[in-house]
MARBA-692539 format. One record per residue: x, y, z of N, C-alpha, C, O, CB in turn; residue number from 0; residue in one letter. Coordinates in Angstrom, 2 decimals. Each point is the difference from the previous one (the first is absolute). Glycine has a CB too. Layout:
BEGIN
+---------+---------+---------+---------+---------+---------+---------+---------+---------+---------+---------+---------+---------+---------+---------+-----+-----+
:     npx :     npy :     npz :    capx :    capy :    capz :     cpx :     cpy :     cpz :     opx :     opy :     opz :    cbpx :    cbpy :    cbpz :   n : res :
+---------+---------+---------+---------+---------+---------+---------+---------+---------+---------+---------+---------+---------+---------+---------+-----+-----+
:       X :       Y :       Z :       X :       Y :       Z :       X :       Y :       Z :       X :       Y :       Z :       X :       Y :       Z : NUM :   a :
...
+---------+---------+---------+---------+---------+---------+---------+---------+---------+---------+---------+---------+---------+---------+---------+-----+-----+
***
This chain:
BEGIN
+---------+---------+---------+---------+---------+---------+---------+---------+---------+---------+---------+---------+---------+---------+---------+-----+-----+
:     npx :     npy :     npz :    capx :    capy :    capz :     cpx :     cpy :     cpz :     opx :     opy :     opz :    cbpx :    cbpy :    cbpz :   n : res :
+---------+---------+---------+---------+---------+---------+---------+---------+---------+---------+---------+---------+---------+---------+---------+-----+-----+
:  -51.27 :    5.78 : -118.38 :   -0.62 :    0.91 :   -0.95 :    0.69 :    1.27 :   -0.28 :    0.08 :    0.62 :    1.06 :   -2.06 :   -1.59 :   -0.35 :   0 :   m :
:    2.39 :    1.48 :   -1.48 :    0.69 :    1.28 :   -0.18 :   -0.85 :    1.08 :   -0.43 :   -0.75 :   -0.18 :   -0.95 :    2.65 :   -1.03 :    0.44 :   1 :   l :
:   -1.84 :    2.35 :    1.14 :   -0.85 :    1.33 :   -0.41 :    0.93 :    1.00 :   -0.08 :    0.53 :    0.70 :    0.87 :   -2.63 :   -1.23 :    0.23 :   2 :   d :
:    2.23 :    0.46 :   -2.57 :    1.23 :    0.80 :   -0.49 :   -0.49 :    1.68 :   -0.14 :   -0.81 :    0.34 :   -0.86 :    1.84 :   -2.72 :   -0.63 :   3 :   a :
:   -0.51 :    3.17 :    2.29 :   -0.52 :    1.49 :   -0.02 :   -1.15 :   -0.07 :    0.98 :   -1.11 :    0.48 :   -0.22 :    1.73 :    0.15 :   -2.31 :   4 :   g :
:   -0.26 :   -1.25 :    3.63 :   -1.27 :   -0.04 :    1.06 :   -0.35 :    1.41 :    0.45 :   -1.17 :    0.17 :    0.33 :    1.86 :   -2.48 :    0.65 :   5 :   c :
:   -0.01 :    3.16 :   -0.93 :   -0.40 :    1.57 :    0.30 :   -0.24 :   -0.26 :    1.78 :    0.80 :   -0.47 :    0.80 :   -2.33 :    1.39 :   -3.66 :   6 :   g :
:    0.27 :   -0.47 :    3.07 :   -0.35 :   -0.16 :    1.46 :   -0.46 :   -1.22 :    0.45 :   -0.25 :   -0.21 :    1.18 :   -0.24 :    2.30 :   -1.25 :   7 :   a :
:    0.35 :   -3.08 :   -1.00 :   -0.19 :   -1.40 :    0.27 :   -1.47 :   -0.39 :    0.27 :   -0.27 :   -0.90 :    0.81 :    2.58 :    0.92 :    0.08 :   8 :   s :
:   -3.46 :    0.78 :   -1.70 :   -1.24 :   -0.24 :    0.25 :   -0.20 :   -1.48 :   -0.36 :   -0.64 :   -0.72 :    0.76 :   -0.02 :    3.15 :   -1.10 :   9 :   a :
:    1.21 :   -2.92 :   -0.85 :   -0.50 :   -1.27 :   -0.60 :    0.91 :   -1.23 :    0.91 :   -0.51 :   -1.08 :    0.31 :   -0.08 :    2.31 :   -3.08 :  10 :   h :
:    1.63 :   -0.95 :    3.03 :    0.88 :   -0.92 :    0.72 :   -0.70 :   -0.14 :    1.42 :   -0.43 :   -1.05 :    0.48 :    2.72 :    1.76 :   -1.81 :  11 :   a :
:   -2.32 :    0.63 :    1.95 :   -0.47 :   -0.36 :    1.52 :   -1.41 :   -0.84 :   -0.30 :    0.09 :   -1.05 :    0.63 :    1.00 :    3.48 :    0.77 :  12 :   g :
:   -2.13 :   -2.39 :   -1.99 :   -1.31 :   -0.93 :   -0.44 :    0.29 :   -1.28 :    0.28 :   -0.59 :   -0.75 :    0.77 :   -0.13 :    2.05 :   -2.59 :  13 :   a :
:    1.97 :   -1.58 :    0.90 :    0.21 :   -1.26 :   -0.37 :    0.70 :   -0.75 :    1.01 :   -0.11 :   -1.22 :    0.18 :    0.06 :    1.93 :   -2.38 :  14 :   l :
:    1.03 :    0.34 :    3.10 :    0.73 :   -0.52 :    1.33 :   -1.23 :   -0.49 :    0.99 :    0.03 :   -1.05 :    0.65 :    2.19 :    2.87 :   -0.84 :  15 :   v :
:   -3.03 :   -1.11 :    0.18 :   -1.39 :   -0.20 :    1.36 :   -0.56 :   -0.89 :   -0.61 :   -1.00 :   -0.22 :    0.68 :    0.29 :    2.42 :    0.38 :  16 :   e :
:    0.70 :   -3.01 :   -2.10 :   -0.66 :   -0.98 :   -0.19 :    1.04 :   -1.36 :   -0.18 :   -0.46 :   -1.03 :   -0.48 :   -1.46 :    2.75 :   -0.45 :  17 :   r :
:    3.18 :   -1.64 :    1.31 :    0.72 :   -0.83 :    0.20 :    1.06 :   -0.60 :   -0.99 :    0.62 :   -1.05 :    0.13 :   -2.39 :    0.96 :    1.25 :  18 :   g :
:    1.84 :    1.16 :   -2.59 :    0.94 :   -0.15 :   -1.16 :    1.14 :    0.39 :    0.45 :   -0.06 :    0.89 :    0.85 :   -1.39 :   -0.56 :   -2.51 :  19 :   a :
:    2.81 :   -0.83 :    1.26 :    1.36 :    0.41 :    0.39 :    0.07 :    0.84 :   -1.17 :   -0.18 :   -0.47 :   -1.12 :    1.31 :   -1.54 :    2.49 :  20 :   q :
:   -0.86 :    3.34 :   -1.15 :    0.42 :    0.95 :   -1.15 :    1.35 :    0.75 :    0.57 :    0.37 :    0.24 :    1.15 :   -3.04 :    0.20 :   -2.12 :  21 :   v :
:    3.23 :   -0.16 :   -0.27 :    1.10 :    0.89 :    0.24 :   -0.29 :    1.63 :   -1.11 :   -0.16 :    0.13 :   -1.21 :    2.02 :   -2.81 :    1.86 :  22 :   t :
:   -1.81 :    3.54 :    0.34 :   -0.32 :    1.23 :   -0.75 :    1.38 :    0.63 :   -0.38 :    0.99 :   -0.15 :    0.71 :   -3.30 :    0.55 :    0.57 :  23 :   g :
:    2.30 :    0.35 :   -2.51 :    1.05 :    0.77 :   -0.22 :   -0.43 :    1.35 :   -0.46 :   -1.02 :    0.22 :   -0.65 :    2.31 :   -2.21 :    0.23 :  24 :   i :
:   -0.42 :    2.89 :    0.79 :   -0.32 :    1.18 :   -0.59 :    1.24 :    0.80 :   -0.21 :    1.04 :   -0.37 :    0.54 :   -3.26 :    0.28 :    0.44 :  25 :   d :
:    2.19 :    1.27 :   -1.80 :    1.47 :    1.14 :    0.23 :   -0.03 :    0.96 :    0.97 :    1.00 :    0.64 :    0.34 :   -0.63 :   -0.63 :   -2.54 :  26 :   s :
:   -1.91 :    0.17 :    2.84 :   -0.07 :    0.95 :    0.54 :    0.02 :   -0.31 :    1.53 :   -0.96 :   -0.60 :    0.50 :   -0.07 :    1.55 :   -2.56 :  27 :   s :
:    2.11 :   -0.55 :    2.85 :    0.22 :   -0.21 :    1.62 :   -1.49 :    0.54 :    0.64 :   -0.61 :   -0.65 :    0.84 :    3.61 :    1.19 :   -0.79 :  28 :   a :
:   -3.31 :    0.33 :   -0.43 :   -1.06 :    0.83 :    0.44 :   -1.33 :   -0.68 :   -0.11 :   -0.74 :   -0.03 :    0.98 :    2.06 :    1.96 :   -1.64 :  29 :   g :
:   -1.64 :   -2.45 :   -0.44 :   -1.25 :   -1.16 :   -0.17 :    0.14 :   -1.08 :    0.83 :   -0.95 :   -0.36 :    0.69 :    0.67 :    0.78 :   -2.94 :  30 :   l :
:    1.44 :   -1.05 :    2.27 :    0.21 :   -1.18 :    1.10 :   -0.39 :    0.38 :    1.26 :   -0.88 :   -0.64 :    0.59 :    2.70 :   -0.21 :   -1.69 :  31 :   l :
:   -1.27 :    1.80 :    1.59 :   -0.11 :    0.54 :    1.52 :   -1.40 :    0.11 :    0.10 :   -0.42 :   -0.54 :    1.02 :    2.58 :    1.90 :   -0.73 :  32 :   a :
:   -3.12 :   -0.80 :   -1.06 :   -1.29 :    0.04 :    0.18 :   -0.48 :   -1.52 :   -0.06 :   -0.79 :   -0.33 :    0.88 :    0.64 :    2.80 :   -1.85 :  33 :   i :
:    0.45 :   -3.21 :    0.26 :   -0.66 :   -1.47 :    0.14 :    0.58 :   -0.43 :    1.28 :   -0.81 :   -0.34 :    0.86 :    0.61 :   -0.37 :   -3.41 :  34 :   a :
:    1.51 :    0.67 :    2.83 :    0.18 :   -0.66 :    1.44 :   -1.02 :    0.80 :    0.91 :   -0.46 :   -0.73 :    0.88 :    3.15 :    0.07 :   -1.16 :  35 :   a :
:   -3.15 :    1.90 :    0.33 :   -0.65 :    0.49 :    1.12 :   -1.38 :   -0.35 :   -0.09 :   -0.67 :    0.02 :    1.04 :    2.23 :    1.74 :   -0.79 :  36 :   q :
:   -2.19 :   -2.12 :   -1.53 :   -1.41 :   -0.26 :    0.11 :   -0.27 :   -0.95 :   -0.27 :   -1.21 :   -0.09 :   -0.23 :    0.72 :    1.65 :   -0.03 :  37 :   r :
:    1.29 :   -2.87 :    0.09 :   -0.23 :   -1.59 :   -0.16 :   -0.28 :   -0.40 :    1.60 :    0.74 :    0.48 :    0.86 :    1.08 :   -1.01 :   -3.21 :  38 :   l :
:   -2.67 :   -0.16 :    2.66 :   -0.14 :   -0.82 :    1.10 :    0.98 :   -1.11 :    0.29 :    0.31 :   -0.39 :    1.13 :   -2.47 :    0.98 :   -1.53 :  39 :   a :
:    2.63 :   -1.06 :   -0.84 :    0.87 :   -1.34 :    0.09 :    1.23 :    0.85 :   -0.84 :   -0.20 :    0.89 :   -0.83 :   -1.82 :   -3.45 :    0.78 :  40 :   q :
:    3.26 :    2.06 :    0.49 :    1.19 :    0.30 :   -0.46 :    0.01 :   -0.50 :   -1.61 :   -0.56 :   -1.07 :   -0.21 :    1.62 :    0.89 :    2.77 :  41 :   p :
:   -0.56 :    0.76 :   -3.50 :    0.22 :   -0.06 :   -1.46 :    1.48 :   -0.25 :   -0.29 :    0.81 :    0.85 :    0.37 :   -2.76 :    0.72 :   -0.76 :  42 :   l :
:    2.36 :   -2.62 :   -0.23 :    1.24 :   -0.05 :   -0.45 :    0.23 :    0.80 :   -1.22 :   -0.34 :   -0.24 :   -1.16 :    0.45 :   -1.84 :    2.21 :  43 :   d :
:    0.65 :    3.22 :   -0.47 :    0.21 :    1.20 :   -1.03 :    1.37 :    0.34 :   -0.54 :    0.97 :   -0.18 :    0.74 :   -2.78 :    1.11 :    0.44 :  44 :   s :
:    1.97 :   -0.56 :   -2.19 :    1.63 :    0.29 :   -0.49 :   -0.17 :    1.36 :   -0.59 :   -0.92 :    0.22 :   -0.77 :    1.82 :   -2.75 :    0.07 :  45 :   q :
:   -0.03 :    3.48 :    1.05 :    0.11 :    1.16 :   -0.95 :    0.84 :   -0.42 :   -0.96 :    1.16 :   -0.36 :    0.17 :   -1.52 :    2.08 :    1.36 :  46 :   r :
:   -0.44 :   -1.64 :   -2.84 :    0.94 :   -0.24 :   -1.12 :   -0.77 :    0.24 :   -1.38 :   -1.23 :    0.03 :   -0.10 :    2.60 :   -1.78 :    1.55 :  47 :   a :
:   -0.54 :    1.91 :   -2.41 :   -0.56 :    0.35 :   -1.52 :   -0.30 :   -1.36 :   -0.76 :    0.87 :   -0.80 :   -0.33 :    0.65 :    3.07 :    0.12 :  48 :   d :
:   -2.66 :   -2.39 :    0.03 :   -0.36 :   -1.25 :   -0.66 :    0.90 :   -0.24 :   -0.95 :    0.66 :   -1.03 :    0.15 :   -2.84 :    1.23 :    0.24 :  49 :   f :
:    2.39 :    0.48 :   -1.35 :    1.16 :   -0.11 :   -1.16 :    1.38 :   -0.54 :    0.48 :    0.76 :   -0.70 :   -0.67 :   -1.83 :    2.72 :   -0.44 :  50 :   r :
:    1.21 :   -1.68 :    2.06 :    1.39 :   -0.66 :    0.46 :   -0.19 :   -1.40 :    0.83 :    0.93 :   -0.80 :    0.01 :    0.10 :    3.32 :    0.18 :  51 :   d :
:   -1.99 :   -2.75 :    0.36 :   -0.50 :   -1.48 :    0.25 :    0.04 :   -1.02 :   -1.36 :    0.47 :   -1.14 :   -0.01 :   -2.13 :    2.27 :    1.93 :  52 :   l :
:    1.12 :   -0.49 :   -2.94 :    0.31 :   -0.82 :   -1.17 :    1.40 :   -0.51 :   -0.45 :    0.12 :   -0.62 :   -1.06 :   -1.95 :    1.81 :    0.52 :  53 :   l :
:    2.85 :   -0.95 :    1.32 :    1.35 :   -0.08 :   -0.14 :    0.26 :   -0.84 :    1.14 :    0.71 :    0.46 :    0.89 :   -0.23 :    1.71 :   -2.07 :  54 :   l :
:   -1.03 :   -3.53 :    1.32 :   -0.05 :   -0.70 :    1.24 :    1.64 :   -0.86 :    0.05 :    0.68 :   -0.17 :   -1.01 :   -3.83 :   -0.09 :    0.94 :  55 :   a :
:    3.48 :   -0.12 :    1.24 :    0.93 :   -0.70 :    0.16 :   -0.23 :   -1.49 :   -0.47 :   -1.08 :   -0.45 :    0.37 :    1.63 :    2.10 :    1.35 :  56 :   r :
:    0.23 :   -2.48 :   -2.45 :   -0.23 :   -1.23 :   -0.39 :    0.36 :   -1.09 :    1.03 :    0.95 :    0.06 :    0.78 :   -0.64 :    0.86 :   -3.00 :  57 :   s :
:   -1.37 :   -2.11 :    2.10 :    0.31 :   -1.02 :    0.85 :   -1.13 :   -0.30 :    1.03 :    0.06 :   -1.03 :    0.66 :    2.31 :    1.66 :   -1.03 :  58 :   g :
:   -3.41 :    0.25 :    0.54 :   -0.97 :   -0.47 :    0.95 :   -1.30 :    0.03 :   -0.73 :   -0.19 :    0.52 :   -1.10 :    1.46 :    0.30 :    3.14 :  59 :   t :
:   -2.26 :   -1.54 :   -1.20 :   -1.21 :    0.09 :   -0.69 :   -0.75 :    0.98 :   -0.07 :   -0.98 :   -0.02 :   -0.75 :    1.06 :   -1.69 :    1.13 :  60 :   s :
:    0.27 :    2.93 :    0.49 :   -0.67 :    1.28 :   -0.34 :    0.43 :    0.46 :   -1.22 :   -0.82 :    0.38 :   -0.84 :    0.59 :    0.21 :    3.02 :  61 :   k :
:    1.39 :   -0.58 :   -2.38 :    0.82 :    0.50 :   -1.31 :   -0.91 :   -0.37 :   -1.22 :   -0.47 :    0.76 :   -0.85 :    2.98 :   -1.18 :    1.90 :  62 :   d :
:   -2.65 :   -1.08 :   -0.92 :   -0.79 :   -0.56 :   -1.13 :   -1.32 :    0.76 :   -0.24 :   -0.28 :    0.42 :   -1.12 :    1.29 :   -2.68 :    1.63 :  63 :   a :
:   -1.78 :    2.42 :    0.50 :   -1.39 :    0.72 :    0.19 :    0.18 :    1.19 :   -0.54 :   -0.81 :    0.49 :   -0.79 :    0.11 :   -1.50 :    2.77 :  64 :   e :
:    1.78 :    1.59 :   -1.60 :    0.02 :    1.42 :   -0.42 :    0.66 :    0.06 :   -1.84 :   -0.15 :    0.98 :   -0.72 :    0.66 :   -0.12 :    3.87 :  65 :   l :
:    0.02 :   -1.84 :   -3.48 :    0.34 :   -0.03 :   -1.41 :   -1.12 :   -0.13 :   -0.71 :   -0.09 :    0.66 :   -1.04 :    2.10 :   -1.55 :    1.38 :  66 :   l :
:   -3.17 :   -0.04 :    0.11 :   -1.28 :   -0.31 :   -0.80 :   -0.81 :    1.38 :    0.14 :   -0.70 :    0.32 :   -0.96 :    0.61 :   -3.12 :    1.45 :  67 :   v :
:    0.12 :    3.65 :    0.68 :   -0.69 :    1.31 :    0.34 :    0.78 :    0.68 :   -0.96 :   -0.70 :    0.51 :   -0.87 :   -0.02 :   -0.58 :    3.42 :  68 :   l :
:    1.88 :    0.25 :   -2.70 :    0.56 :    1.04 :   -1.19 :   -0.21 :   -0.10 :   -1.22 :    0.10 :    0.98 :   -0.73 :    1.35 :   -0.78 :    1.84 :  69 :   r :
:   -1.83 :   -1.58 :   -1.62 :   -0.52 :   -0.39 :   -1.44 :   -1.42 :    0.34 :   -0.05 :   -0.47 :    0.44 :   -1.05 :    2.07 :   -2.37 :    0.72 :  70 :   q :
:   -2.25 :    1.79 :    1.24 :   -1.59 :    0.39 :   -0.15 :   -0.23 :    1.36 :    0.08 :   -0.97 :    0.46 :   -0.60 :    0.28 :   -2.43 :    1.59 :  71 :   e :
:    1.53 :    2.82 :   -0.23 :   -0.29 :    1.51 :    0.23 :    0.80 :    0.61 :   -1.56 :   -0.44 :    0.93 :   -0.68 :    0.48 :   -0.86 :    4.02 :  72 :   v :
:    1.01 :   -0.73 :   -3.58 :    0.49 :    0.41 :   -1.37 :   -0.87 :    0.20 :   -1.19 :    0.02 :    0.94 :   -0.80 :    1.73 :   -2.06 :    1.59 :  73 :   a :
:   -2.56 :    0.00 :   -0.75 :   -0.93 :   -0.23 :   -1.13 :   -0.64 :    1.38 :   -0.50 :    0.28 :    0.42 :   -1.13 :   -0.80 :   -2.82 :    2.10 :  74 :   k :
:   -0.33 :    3.08 :   -0.14 :   -0.79 :    1.16 :   -0.37 :    0.99 :    1.13 :   -0.08 :   -0.37 :    0.95 :   -0.70 :   -1.79 :   -1.77 :    1.82 :  75 :   p :
:    3.15 :    0.91 :   -0.65 :    0.77 :    1.25 :   -0.10 :    0.61 :   -0.37 :   -1.42 :    0.03 :    0.99 :   -0.72 :    0.52 :   -0.31 :    3.46 :  76 :   l :
:   -0.05 :   -1.83 :   -3.35 :    0.36 :   -0.06 :   -1.16 :   -0.60 :    0.23 :   -1.10 :    0.54 :    0.25 :   -1.08 :    0.40 :   -1.29 :    2.09 :  77 :   a :
:   -2.48 :    0.96 :   -0.71 :   -0.82 :    0.16 :   -1.22 :    0.16 :    1.41 :   -0.55 :    0.27 :    1.01 :    0.65 :   -1.93 :   -2.71 :    0.19 :  78 :   a :
:    1.44 :    1.59 :   -2.20 :   -0.02 :    1.50 :   -0.54 :   -1.16 :    0.78 :    0.31 :   -1.06 :   -0.55 :    0.29 :    2.31 :   -0.17 :   -2.07 :  79 :   p :
:   -1.12 :    1.82 :    1.73 :   -1.19 :    0.93 :    0.13 :    0.09 :    0.58 :    1.33 :   -0.85 :    0.81 :    0.38 :   -0.64 :   -2.10 :   -1.91 :  80 :   g :
+---------+---------+---------+---------+---------+---------+---------+---------+---------+---------+---------+---------+---------+---------+---------+-----+-----+
***
């Protein structure tokens, strides 16, 4: 599961504690540091801008998932208004 813009990982942390495999990404190193300190279990986290992840390398299953995610995220962003 991907938590884009995870911040201090309140949601990702709760999911990890319930056994989910979660990758958290956020552009703030400070918030990721807070997440690492407060979570009882380690979170797979990356310092990254979500917009950069939408430009995935080709050829992996994760890239296919990101492509679908990109299309879904883009729908409301492209809507007028």
